[in-house]
MARVO-202451 format. One record per residue (C-alpha): residue number from 1; residue in one letter; x, y, z. Coordinates in steps of 0.5 Angstrom, whole numbers, plus 2048, in hexadecimal, padded with zeros to 3 digits. Example, Ala and Ser with C-alpha at 12.3 -4.5 7.8 and 13.67 -1.06 7.14 Angstrom:
<nodes>
<node><resi>1</resi><resn>A</resn><x>819</x><y>7F7</y><z>810</z></node>
<node><resi>2</resi><resn>S</resn><x>81B</x><y>7FE</y><z>80E</z></node>
</nodes>
This chain:
<nodes>
<node><resi>1</resi><resn>M</resn><x>846</x><y>833</y><z>7F5</z></node>
<node><resi>2</resi><resn>K</resn><x>84B</x><y>833</y><z>7FB</z></node>
<node><resi>3</resi><resn>Y</resn><x>84C</x><y>82B</y><z>7FA</z></node>
<node><resi>4</resi><resn>S</resn><x>84D</x><y>82C</y><z>7F3</z></node>
<node><resi>5</resi><resn>A</resn><x>852</x><y>831</y><z>7F4</z></node>
<node><resi>6</resi><resn>I</resn><x>856</x><y>82D</y><z>7F9</z></node>
<node><resi>7</resi><resn>A</resn><x>855</x><y>827</y><z>7F4</z></node>
<node><resi>8</resi><resn>I</resn><x>858</x><y>82B</y><z>7EE</z></node>
<node><resi>9</resi><resn>L</resn><x>85E</x><y>82D</y><z>7F3</z></node>
<node><resi>10</resi><resn>L</resn><x>860</x><y>826</y><z>7F5</z></node>
<node><resi>11</resi><resn>I</resn><x>860</x><y>824</y><z>7ED</z></node>
<node><resi>12</resi><resn>A</resn><x>864</x><y>82A</y><z>7EC</z></node>
<node><resi>13</resi><resn>W</resn><x>869</x><y>828</y><z>7F1</z></node>
<node><resi>14</resi><resn>F</resn><x>869</x><y>820</y><z>7EF</z></node>
<node><resi>15</resi><resn>T</resn><x>86B</x><y>822</y><z>7E8</z></node>
<node><resi>16</resi><resn>R</resn><x>870</x><y>827</y><z>7EA</z></node>
<node><resi>17</resi><resn>L</resn><x>873</x><y>821</y><z>7EF</z></node>
<node><resi>18</resi><resn>A</resn><x>873</x><y>81C</y><z>7E9</z></node>
<node><resi>19</resi><resn>T</resn><x>876</x><y>821</y><z>7E4</z></node>
<node><resi>20</resi><resn>A</resn><x>87B</x><y>825</y><z>7E9</z></node>
<node><resi>21</resi><resn>D</resn><x>881</x><y>828</y><z>7E6</z></node>
<node><resi>22</resi><resn>P</resn><x>887</x><y>822</y><z>7E4</z></node>
<node><resi>23</resi><resn>V</resn><x>88C</x><y>820</y><z>7E9</z></node>
<node><resi>24</resi><resn>T</resn><x>893</x><y>821</y><z>7E7</z></node>
<node><resi>25</resi><resn>L</resn><x>897</x><y>81B</y><z>7E6</z></node>
<node><resi>26</resi><resn>Q</resn><x>89F</x><y>81A</y><z>7E6</z></node>
<node><resi>27</resi><resn>L</resn><x>8A2</x><y>815</y><z>7E1</z></node>
<node><resi>28</resi><resn>K</resn><x>8A9</x><y>813</y><z>7E3</z></node>
<node><resi>29</resi><resn>E</resn><x>8AD</x><y>80D</y><z>7E0</z></node>
<node><resi>30</resi><resn>G</resn><x>8A6</x><y>80A</y><z>7DE</z></node>
<node><resi>31</resi><resn>Y</resn><x>8A3</x><y>80B</y><z>7E5</z></node>
<node><resi>32</resi><resn>L</resn><x>89D</x><y>80F</y><z>7E6</z></node>
<node><resi>33</resi><resn>T</resn><x>89C</x><y>813</y><z>7ED</z></node>
<node><resi>34</resi><resn>V</resn><x>897</x><y>817</y><z>7F0</z></node>
<node><resi>35</resi><resn>Q</resn><x>896</x><y>81B</y><z>7F6</z></node>
<node><resi>36</resi><resn>V</resn><x>892</x><y>818</y><z>7FB</z></node>
<node><resi>37</resi><resn>T</resn><x>88F</x><y>81B</y><z>802</z></node>
<node><resi>38</resi><resn>L</resn><x>88F</x><y>816</y><z>808</z></node>
<node><resi>39</resi><resn>N</resn><x>88A</x><y>816</y><z>80D</z></node>
<node><resi>40</resi><resn>G</resn><x>888</x><y>81E</y><z>80B</z></node>
<node><resi>41</resi><resn>S</resn><x>88F</x><y>821</y><z>80D</z></node>
<node><resi>42</resi><resn>F</resn><x>895</x><y>81C</y><z>80B</z></node>
<node><resi>43</resi><resn>K</resn><x>897</x><y>81D</y><z>804</z></node>
<node><resi>44</resi><resn>G</resn><x>89C</x><y>818</y><z>7FF</z></node>
<node><resi>45</resi><resn>Q</resn><x>89E</x><y>817</y><z>7F8</z></node>
<node><resi>46</resi><resn>F</resn><x>89B</x><y>810</y><z>7F7</z></node>
<node><resi>47</resi><resn>V</resn><x>89C</x><y>80B</y><z>7F1</z></node>
<node><resi>48</resi><resn>L</resn><x>895</x><y>80A</y><z>7ED</z></node>
<node><resi>49</resi><resn>D</resn><x>895</x><y>803</y><z>7EC</z></node>
<node><resi>50</resi><resn>T</resn><x>88F</x><y>7FF</y><z>7E9</z></node>
<node><resi>51</resi><resn>G</resn><x>893</x><y>7F9</y><z>7EA</z></node>
<node><resi>52</resi><resn>A</resn><x>893</x><y>7F9</y><z>7F1</z></node>
<node><resi>53</resi><resn>D</resn><x>88D</x><y>7F6</y><z>7F4</z></node>
<node><resi>54</resi><resn>V</resn><x>88E</x><y>7FA</y><z>7FB</z></node>
<node><resi>55</resi><resn>S</resn><x>891</x><y>801</y><z>7FC</z></node>
<node><resi>56</resi><resn>A</resn><x>897</x><y>802</y><z>800</z></node>
<node><resi>57</resi><resn>V</resn><x>89B</x><y>807</y><z>804</z></node>
<node><resi>58</resi><resn>S</resn><x>8A2</x><y>807</y><z>806</z></node>
<node><resi>59</resi><resn>P</resn><x>8A5</x><y>805</y><z>80D</z></node>
<node><resi>60</resi><resn>S</resn><x>8A7</x><y>80D</y><z>80E</z></node>
<node><resi>61</resi><resn>L</resn><x>8A0</x><y>810</y><z>80C</z></node>
<node><resi>62</resi><resn>A</resn><x>89D</x><y>80A</y><z>810</z></node>
<node><resi>63</resi><resn>Q</resn><x>8A1</x><y>80C</y><z>816</z></node>
<node><resi>64</resi><resn>D</resn><x>8A0</x><y>814</y><z>815</z></node>
<node><resi>65</resi><resn>I</resn><x>898</x><y>813</y><z>815</z></node>
<node><resi>66</resi><resn>G</resn><x>898</x><y>80E</y><z>81B</z></node>
<node><resi>67</resi><resn>L</resn><x>895</x><y>808</y><z>817</z></node>
<node><resi>68</resi><resn>E</resn><x>895</x><y>802</y><z>81B</z></node>
<node><resi>69</resi><resn>H</resn><x>897</x><y>7FB</y><z>819</z></node>
<node><resi>70</resi><resn>K</resn><x>890</x><y>7F7</y><z>819</z></node>
<node><resi>71</resi><resn>A</resn><x>893</x><y>7F0</y><z>816</z></node>
<node><resi>72</resi><resn>Y</resn><x>898</x><y>7ED</y><z>811</z></node>
<node><resi>73</resi><resn>V</resn><x>897</x><y>7E9</y><z>80B</z></node>
<node><resi>74</resi><resn>N</resn><x>89C</x><y>7E6</y><z>806</z></node>
<node><resi>75</resi><resn>A</resn><x>89C</x><y>7EA</y><z>7FF</z></node>
<node><resi>76</resi><resn>G</resn><x>89E</x><y>7E7</y><z>7F8</z></node>
<node><resi>77</resi><resn>T</resn><x>8A4</x><y>7EB</y><z>7F5</z></node>
<node><resi>78</resi><resn>A</resn><x>8A7</x><y>7EB</y><z>7EE</z></node>
<node><resi>79</resi><resn>G</resn><x>8AB</x><y>7E5</y><z>7ED</z></node>
<node><resi>80</resi><resn>G</resn><x>8A6</x><y>7E0</y><z>7F1</z></node>
<node><resi>81</resi><resn>K</resn><x>8A9</x><y>7E2</y><z>7F8</z></node>
<node><resi>82</resi><resn>T</resn><x>8A5</x><y>7E4</y><z>7FE</z></node>
<node><resi>83</resi><resn>I</resn><x>8A6</x><y>7E9</y><z>803</z></node>
<node><resi>84</resi><resn>N</resn><x>8A2</x><y>7EA</y><z>80A</z></node>
<node><resi>85</resi><resn>V</resn><x>89F</x><y>7F1</y><z>80A</z></node>
<node><resi>86</resi><resn>P</resn><x>89B</x><y>7F5</y><z>80F</z></node>
<node><resi>87</resi><resn>L</resn><x>894</x><y>7F7</y><z>80E</z></node>
<node><resi>88</resi><resn>T</resn><x>891</x><y>7FE</y><z>811</z></node>
<node><resi>89</resi><resn>A</resn><x>88B</x><y>802</y><z>80F</z></node>
<node><resi>90</resi><resn>I</resn><x>88A</x><y>809</y><z>80C</z></node>
<node><resi>91</resi><resn>Q</resn><x>884</x><y>80D</y><z>80E</z></node>
<node><resi>92</resi><resn>S</resn><x>884</x><y>811</y><z>808</z></node>
<node><resi>93</resi><resn>L</resn><x>888</x><y>811</y><z>802</z></node>
<node><resi>94</resi><resn>S</resn><x>887</x><y>817</y><z>7FD</z></node>
<node><resi>95</resi><resn>I</resn><x>889</x><y>819</y><z>7F6</z></node>
<node><resi>96</resi><resn>G</resn><x>886</x><y>820</y><z>7F5</z></node>
<node><resi>97</resi><resn>E</resn><x>87F</x><y>820</y><z>7F8</z></node>
<node><resi>98</resi><resn>H</resn><x>87E</x><y>819</y><z>7F7</z></node>
<node><resi>99</resi><resn>S</resn><x>87F</x><y>814</y><z>7FE</z></node>
<node><resi>100</resi><resn>V</resn><x>87F</x><y>80D</y><z>800</z></node>
<node><resi>101</resi><resn>S</resn><x>87F</x><y>80A</y><z>806</z></node>
<node><resi>102</resi><resn>L</resn><x>884</x><y>804</y><z>805</z></node>
<node><resi>103</resi><resn>E</resn><x>885</x><y>7FD</y><z>809</z></node>
<node><resi>104</resi><resn>P</resn><x>88A</x><y>7F9</y><z>809</z></node>
<node><resi>105</resi><resn>V</resn><x>890</x><y>7FE</y><z>806</z></node>
<node><resi>106</resi><resn>V</resn><x>897</x><y>7FB</y><z>806</z></node>
<node><resi>107</resi><resn>I</resn><x>89D</x><y>7FE</y><z>809</z></node>
<node><resi>108</resi><resn>L</resn><x>8A2</x><y>7FD</y><z>804</z></node>
<node><resi>109</resi><resn>D</resn><x>8A9</x><y>800</y><z>802</z></node>
<node><resi>110</resi><resn>V</resn><x>8A6</x><y>803</y><z>7FB</z></node>
<node><resi>111</resi><resn>A</resn><x>8AD</x><y>806</y><z>7F9</z></node>
<node><resi>112</resi><resn>A</resn><x>8B0</x><y>7FF</y><z>7F9</z></node>
<node><resi>113</resi><resn>R</resn><x>8AA</x><y>7FD</y><z>7F5</z></node>
<node><resi>114</resi><resn>T</resn><x>8AC</x><y>802</y><z>7F0</z></node>
<node><resi>115</resi><resn>Q</resn><x>8B3</x><y>800</y><z>7F1</z></node>
<node><resi>116</resi><resn>G</resn><x>8B5</x><y>807</y><z>7F3</z></node>
<node><resi>117</resi><resn>R</resn><x>8B3</x><y>80A</y><z>7EC</z></node>
<node><resi>118</resi><resn>L</resn><x>8AE</x><y>80F</y><z>7EF</z></node>
<node><resi>119</resi><resn>G</resn><x>8B2</x><y>811</y><z>7F5</z></node>
<node><resi>120</resi><resn>N</resn><x>8AD</x><y>812</y><z>7FB</z></node>
<node><resi>121</resi><resn>V</resn><x>8A7</x><y>80F</y><z>7FA</z></node>
<node><resi>122</resi><resn>D</resn><x>8A1</x><y>80F</y><z>7FF</z></node>
<node><resi>123</resi><resn>G</resn><x>89D</x><y>80A</y><z>7FD</z></node>
<node><resi>124</resi><resn>I</resn><x>898</x><y>806</y><z>7F8</z></node>
<node><resi>125</resi><resn>V</resn><x>891</x><y>808</y><z>7F6</z></node>
<node><resi>126</resi><resn>G</resn><x>88E</x><y>801</y><z>7F4</z></node>
<node><resi>127</resi><resn>S</resn><x>888</x><y>7FF</y><z>7F1</z></node>
<node><resi>128</resi><resn>D</resn><x>885</x><y>7FF</y><z>7F7</z></node>
<node><resi>129</resi><resn>F</resn><x>884</x><y>806</y><z>7F7</z></node>
<node><resi>130</resi><resn>L</resn><x>884</x><y>807</y><z>7EF</z></node>
<node><resi>131</resi><resn>R</resn><x>87E</x><y>802</y><z>7EE</z></node>
<node><resi>132</resi><resn>N</resn><x>879</x><y>807</y><z>7F2</z></node>
<node><resi>133</resi><resn>F</resn><x>879</x><y>80C</y><z>7EC</z></node>
<node><resi>134</resi><resn>I</resn><x>879</x><y>80C</y><z>7E5</z></node>
<node><resi>135</resi><resn>I</resn><x>881</x><y>80E</y><z>7E3</z></node>
<node><resi>136</resi><resn>T</resn><x>884</x><y>811</y><z>7DD</z></node>
<node><resi>137</resi><resn>I</resn><x>88C</x><y>811</y><z>7DD</z></node>
<node><resi>138</resi><resn>D</resn><x>88F</x><y>816</y><z>7D7</z></node>
<node><resi>139</resi><resn>F</resn><x>896</x><y>814</y><z>7D7</z></node>
<node><resi>140</resi><resn>A</resn><x>898</x><y>819</y><z>7D2</z></node>
<node><resi>141</resi><resn>E</resn><x>895</x><y>81F</y><z>7D6</z></node>
<node><resi>142</resi><resn>K</resn><x>897</x><y>81C</y><z>7DD</z></node>
<node><resi>143</resi><resn>Q</resn><x>890</x><y>81D</y><z>7DF</z></node>
<node><resi>144</resi><resn>L</resn><x>88B</x><y>818</y><z>7E3</z></node>
<node><resi>145</resi><resn>Y</resn><x>883</x><y>819</y><z>7E2</z></node>
<node><resi>146</resi><resn>F</resn><x>87E</x><y>817</y><z>7E7</z></node>
<node><resi>147</resi><resn>G</resn><x>878</x><y>816</y><z>7E2</z></node>
<node><resi>148</resi><resn>D</resn><x>870</x><y>814</y><z>7E1</z></node>
<node><resi>149</resi><resn>Q</resn><x>86C</x><y>811</y><z>7DC</z></node>
<node><resi>150</resi><resn>D</resn><x>86D</x><y>817</y><z>7D7</z></node>
<node><resi>151</resi><resn>M</resn><x>874</x><y>816</y><z>7D7</z></node>
<node><resi>152</resi><resn>L</resn><x>874</x><y>80F</y><z>7D6</z></node>
<node><resi>153</resi><resn>A</resn><x>86F</x><y>811</y><z>7CF</z></node>
<node><resi>154</resi><resn>K</resn><x>875</x><y>816</y><z>7CD</z></node>
<node><resi>155</resi><resn>R</resn><x>87A</x><y>811</y><z>7CE</z></node>
<node><resi>156</resi><resn>L</resn><x>876</x><y>80B</y><z>7CA</z></node>
<node><resi>157</resi><resn>A</resn><x>875</x><y>810</y><z>7C4</z></node>
<node><resi>158</resi><resn>N</resn><x>87D</x><y>810</y><z>7C3</z></node>
<node><resi>159</resi><resn>G</resn><x>87F</x><y>80A</y><z>7C6</z></node>
<node><resi>160</resi><resn>V</resn><x>87F</x><y>802</y><z>7C6</z></node>
<node><resi>161</resi><resn>K</resn><x>87B</x><y>7FF</y><z>7CC</z></node>
<node><resi>162</resi><resn>V</resn><x>87E</x><y>7F9</y><z>7CF</z></node>
<node><resi>163</resi><resn>L</resn><x>87B</x><y>7F4</y><z>7D3</z></node>
<node><resi>164</resi><resn>A</resn><x>87E</x><y>7F2</y><z>7D9</z></node>
<node><resi>165</resi><resn>K</resn><x>87E</x><y>7EC</y><z>7DE</z></node>
<node><resi>166</resi><resn>I</resn><x>87F</x><y>7EF</y><z>7E5</z></node>
<node><resi>167</resi><resn>E</resn><x>881</x><y>7EB</y><z>7EB</z></node>
<node><resi>168</resi><resn>G</resn><x>880</x><y>7EC</y><z>7F2</z></node>
<node><resi>169</resi><resn>G</resn><x>87C</x><y>7F3</y><z>7F0</z></node>
<node><resi>170</resi><resn>T</resn><x>883</x><y>7F6</y><z>7EF</z></node>
<node><resi>171</resi><resn>A</resn><x>888</x><y>7F2</y><z>7EA</z></node>
<node><resi>172</resi><resn>I</resn><x>886</x><y>7F4</y><z>7E3</z></node>
<node><resi>173</resi><resn>F</resn><x>888</x><y>7EE</y><z>7DE</z></node>
<node><resi>174</resi><resn>L</resn><x>888</x><y>7F0</y><z>7D6</z></node>
<node><resi>175</resi><resn>P</resn><x>888</x><y>7EC</y><z>7D0</z></node>
<node><resi>176</resi><resn>V</resn><x>88F</x><y>7ED</y><z>7CC</z></node>
<node><resi>177</resi><resn>T</resn><x>892</x><y>7EB</y><z>7C6</z></node>
<node><resi>178</resi><resn>L</resn><x>89A</x><y>7EA</y><z>7C5</z></node>
<node><resi>179</resi><resn>N</resn><x>89D</x><y>7EA</y><z>7BF</z></node>
<node><resi>180</resi><resn>N</resn><x>897</x><y>7E9</y><z>7BB</z></node>
<node><resi>181</resi><resn>Q</resn><x>897</x><y>7E1</y><z>7BD</z></node>
<node><resi>182</resi><resn>L</resn><x>896</x><y>7E0</y><z>7C5</z></node>
<node><resi>183</resi><resn>T</resn><x>88F</x><y>7E3</y><z>7C8</z></node>
<node><resi>184</resi><resn>T</resn><x>88F</x><y>7E3</y><z>7D0</z></node>
<node><resi>185</resi><resn>R</resn><x>88D</x><y>7E7</y><z>7D6</z></node>
<node><resi>186</resi><resn>Y</resn><x>891</x><y>7EC</y><z>7D9</z></node>
<node><resi>187</resi><resn>K</resn><x>890</x><y>7F0</y><z>7DF</z></node>
<node><resi>188</resi><resn>L</resn><x>890</x><y>7F8</y><z>7DE</z></node>
<node><resi>189</resi><resn>D</resn><x>896</x><y>7FB</y><z>7E2</z></node>
<node><resi>190</resi><resn>T</resn><x>897</x><y>802</y><z>7E2</z></node>
<node><resi>191</resi><resn>G</resn><x>89C</x><y>801</y><z>7E8</z></node>
<node><resi>192</resi><resn>A</resn><x>8A0</x><y>7FD</y><z>7E3</z></node>
<node><resi>193</resi><resn>A</resn><x>8A5</x><y>801</y><z>7DF</z></node>
<node><resi>194</resi><resn>V</resn><x>8A6</x><y>7FC</y><z>7DA</z></node>
<node><resi>195</resi><resn>T</resn><x>8A1</x><y>7F6</y><z>7D7</z></node>
<node><resi>196</resi><resn>H</resn><x>8A3</x><y>7EF</y><z>7DA</z></node>
<node><resi>197</resi><resn>L</resn><x>8A2</x><y>7E9</y><z>7D7</z></node>
<node><resi>198</resi><resn>T</resn><x>8A2</x><y>7E2</y><z>7DA</z></node>
<node><resi>199</resi><resn>L</resn><x>8A7</x><y>7DE</y><z>7D9</z></node>
<node><resi>200</resi><resn>A</resn><x>8A3</x><y>7D8</y><z>7D6</z></node>
<node><resi>201</resi><resn>D</resn><x>8A0</x><y>7DE</y><z>7D1</z></node>
<node><resi>202</resi><resn>A</resn><x>8A7</x><y>7E0</y><z>7CF</z></node>
<node><resi>203</resi><resn>K</resn><x>8A9</x><y>7D9</y><z>7CD</z></node>
<node><resi>204</resi><resn>Q</resn><x>8A3</x><y>7D8</y><z>7C9</z></node>
<node><resi>205</resi><resn>L</resn><x>8A5</x><y>7DE</y><z>7C5</z></node>
<node><resi>206</resi><resn>G</resn><x>8AC</x><y>7DB</y><z>7C4</z></node>
<node><resi>207</resi><resn>F</resn><x>8AF</x><y>7E0</y><z>7C9</z></node>
<node><resi>208</resi><resn>D</resn><x>8B3</x><y>7DC</y><z>7CE</z></node>
<node><resi>209</resi><resn>Q</resn><x>8BA</x><y>7DC</y><z>7D2</z></node>
<node><resi>210</resi><resn>G</resn><x>8BF</x><y>7DC</y><z>7CC</z></node>
<node><resi>211</resi><resn>S</resn><x>8BB</x><y>7DE</y><z>7C7</z></node>
<node><resi>212</resi><resn>D</resn><x>8BD</x><y>7E3</y><z>7C2</z></node>
<node><resi>213</resi><resn>G</resn><x>8BB</x><y>7EA</y><z>7C4</z></node>
<node><resi>214</resi><resn>V</resn><x>8B9</x><y>7E8</y><z>7CB</z></node>
<node><resi>215</resi><resn>I</resn><x>8BD</x><y>7EB</y><z>7D1</z></node>
<node><resi>216</resi><resn>L</resn><x>8BE</x><y>7E8</y><z>7D8</z></node>
<node><resi>217</resi><resn>E</resn><x>8BE</x><y>7ED</y><z>7DE</z></node>
<node><resi>218</resi><resn>Q</resn><x>8BD</x><y>7EC</y><z>7E5</z></node>
<node><resi>219</resi><resn>A</resn><x>8B8</x><y>7F1</y><z>7E8</z></node>
<node><resi>220</resi><resn>D</resn><x>8B8</x><y>7F3</y><z>7EF</z></node>
<node><resi>221</resi><resn>G</resn><x>8B1</x><y>7F3</y><z>7F3</z></node>
<node><resi>222</resi><resn>I</resn><x>8AF</x><y>7F4</y><z>7FA</z></node>
<node><resi>223</resi><resn>A</resn><x>8B0</x><y>7ED</y><z>7FB</z></node>
<node><resi>224</resi><resn>G</resn><x>8B7</x><y>7EC</y><z>7F8</z></node>
<node><resi>225</resi><resn>S</resn><x>8B9</x><y>7EB</y><z>7F1</z></node>
<node><resi>226</resi><resn>Y</resn><x>8B6</x><y>7E7</y><z>7EB</z></node>
<node><resi>227</resi><resn>D</resn><x>8B7</x><y>7E5</y><z>7E4</z></node>
<node><resi>228</resi><resn>T</resn><x>8B4</x><y>7E9</y><z>7DF</z></node>
<node><resi>229</resi><resn>L</resn><x>8B4</x><y>7E8</y><z>7D7</z></node>
<node><resi>230</resi><resn>L</resn><x>8B4</x><y>7EF</y><z>7D3</z></node>
<node><resi>231</resi><resn>F</resn><x>8B2</x><y>7EF</y><z>7CB</z></node>
<node><resi>232</resi><resn>D</resn><x>8AE</x><y>7F2</y><z>7C6</z></node>
<node><resi>233</resi><resn>L</resn><x>8A7</x><y>7F0</y><z>7C4</z></node>
<node><resi>234</resi><resn>H</resn><x>8A5</x><y>7F2</y><z>7BD</z></node>
<node><resi>235</resi><resn>E</resn><x>89E</x><y>7F3</y><z>7BF</z></node>
<node><resi>236</resi><resn>F</resn><x>89A</x><y>7F4</y><z>7C5</z></node>
<node><resi>237</resi><resn>N</resn><x>893</x><y>7F6</y><z>7C6</z></node>
<node><resi>238</resi><resn>V</resn><x>88D</x><y>7F6</y><z>7CB</z></node>
<node><resi>239</resi><resn>G</resn><x>886</x><y>7F4</y><z>7C8</z></node>
<node><resi>240</resi><resn>T</resn><x>885</x><y>7F6</y><z>7C1</z></node>
<node><resi>241</resi><resn>T</resn><x>889</x><y>7FC</y><z>7C2</z></node>
<node><resi>242</resi><resn>A</resn><x>88F</x><y>7FE</y><z>7BC</z></node>
<node><resi>243</resi><resn>P</resn><x>895</x><y>7FA</y><z>7BF</z></node>
<node><resi>244</resi><resn>V</resn><x>89B</x><y>7FE</y><z>7C2</z></node>
<node><resi>245</resi><resn>Q</resn><x>8A1</x><y>7FC</y><z>7BE</z></node>
<node><resi>246</resi><resn>N</resn><x>8A8</x><y>7FA</y><z>7C0</z></node>
<node><resi>247</resi><resn>L</resn><x>8A6</x><y>7FA</y><z>7C8</z></node>
<node><resi>248</resi><resn>S</resn><x>8AC</x><y>7F9</y><z>7CC</z></node>
<node><resi>249</resi><resn>V</resn><x>8AA</x><y>7F4</y><z>7D1</z></node>
<node><resi>250</resi><resn>K</resn><x>8AC</x><y>7EF</y><z>7D7</z></node>
<node><resi>251</resi><resn>A</resn><x>8AA</x><y>7E8</y><z>7D9</z></node>
<node><resi>252</resi><resn>Y</resn><x>8AB</x><y>7E5</y><z>7E0</z></node>
<node><resi>253</resi><resn>D</resn><x>8A8</x><y>7DF</y><z>7E4</z></node>
<node><resi>254</resi><resn>T</resn><x>8A1</x><y>7E2</y><z>7E5</z></node>
<node><resi>255</resi><resn>P</resn><x>89A</x><y>7DF</y><z>7E5</z></node>
<node><resi>256</resi><resn>Y</resn><x>898</x><y>7E4</y><z>7E0</z></node>
<node><resi>257</resi><resn>G</resn><x>89A</x><y>7EA</y><z>7DC</z></node>
<node><resi>258</resi><resn>F</resn><x>89A</x><y>7F1</y><z>7DD</z></node>
<node><resi>259</resi><resn>I</resn><x>898</x><y>7F7</y><z>7D8</z></node>
<node><resi>260</resi><resn>G</resn><x>89C</x><y>7FC</y><z>7DA</z></node>
<node><resi>261</resi><resn>S</resn><x>89D</x><y>804</y><z>7D9</z></node>
<node><resi>262</resi><resn>D</resn><x>8A1</x><y>803</y><z>7D4</z></node>
<node><resi>263</resi><resn>Y</resn><x>89B</x><y>801</y><z>7D0</z></node>
<node><resi>264</resi><resn>L</resn><x>896</x><y>805</y><z>7D3</z></node>
<node><resi>265</resi><resn>Q</resn><x>899</x><y>80B</y><z>7D2</z></node>
<node><resi>266</resi><resn>H</resn><x>898</x><y>80B</y><z>7CB</z></node>
<node><resi>267</resi><resn>F</resn><x>890</x><y>80C</y><z>7CD</z></node>
<node><resi>268</resi><resn>V</resn><x>88B</x><y>80F</y><z>7D1</z></node>
<node><resi>269</resi><resn>L</resn><x>889</x><y>80A</y><z>7D6</z></node>
<node><resi>270</resi><resn>T</resn><x>882</x><y>80A</y><z>7D9</z></node>
<node><resi>271</resi><resn>L</resn><x>880</x><y>805</y><z>7DF</z></node>
<node><resi>272</resi><resn>N</resn><x>879</x><y>803</y><z>7E0</z></node>
<node><resi>273</resi><resn>Y</resn><x>87A</x><y>7FE</y><z>7E6</z></node>
<node><resi>274</resi><resn>R</resn><x>872</x><y>7FD</y><z>7E7</z></node>
<node><resi>275</resi><resn>D</resn><x>870</x><y>7FB</y><z>7E0</z></node>
<node><resi>276</resi><resn>Q</resn><x>877</x><y>7F7</y><z>7DF</z></node>
<node><resi>277</resi><resn>Y</resn><x>87A</x><y>7FB</y><z>7D9</z></node>
<node><resi>278</resi><resn>I</resn><x>87F</x><y>800</y><z>7D7</z></node>
<node><resi>279</resi><resn>I</resn><x>880</x><y>805</y><z>7D1</z></node>
<node><resi>280</resi><resn>L</resn><x>886</x><y>806</y><z>7CD</z></node>
<node><resi>281</resi><resn>S</resn><x>886</x><y>80C</y><z>7C9</z></node>
<node><resi>282</resi><resn>S</resn><x>88A</x><y>811</y><z>7C5</z></node>
<node><resi>283</resi><resn>H</resn><x>88E</x><y>817</y><z>7C9</z></node>
</nodes>
């Protein structure tokens, strides 16, 4: 009898943990940020970024915590350039009641990555953290939910299930259709304020430098400036969802495209890394 009571208490505790109160997000300039706690005591505002395979911490916060440089690695950036960045480890990265120990973690000037639009940003919560949970992001309500199978069932009841191809255990690639004529796979990237096409896809759709309605722009990244094309897509959709119309997008020299927050904010997004699918449901 005593053991049955303990089992009931444990089940209740795990249920509470899986359906805990939502975590408040901030949405500014198309970027989602969330407050995190590092190593139990150091707090910071981090970009919530499904497009980042590895989480990151700013140099200033890394110094405050006393994180050691364990190695260096070349990392790709927008425009096809690479930079050499240090790697470290974090004993615990926590959002609300949910914590994960992460290694490696990149030490990166995240404010430069977001081109200074967010002011002081302390890091990035990447898919190396998010893949450990069932996550729902409500862009309209600015809420982050850690869920369970019951939450998945509720989302599926009024949403569209989209099968994903997950590479390296972290990168979510989804089927997309551009202007109802080109179907390919793009990476899900909540850390991109704007949806990006590859130059090859843009050209195939008739959007090239000098074409009507196409603007050439210099974008600033952490590895320097690079050329981007700006134009409006008549239709963009993921899986079998209804298309979002007249989406202003960018194209640059990249091996694959990115599904950005400008598209995703039309939906409630649920991520299920383990079973390799997402759900896009109405607000």
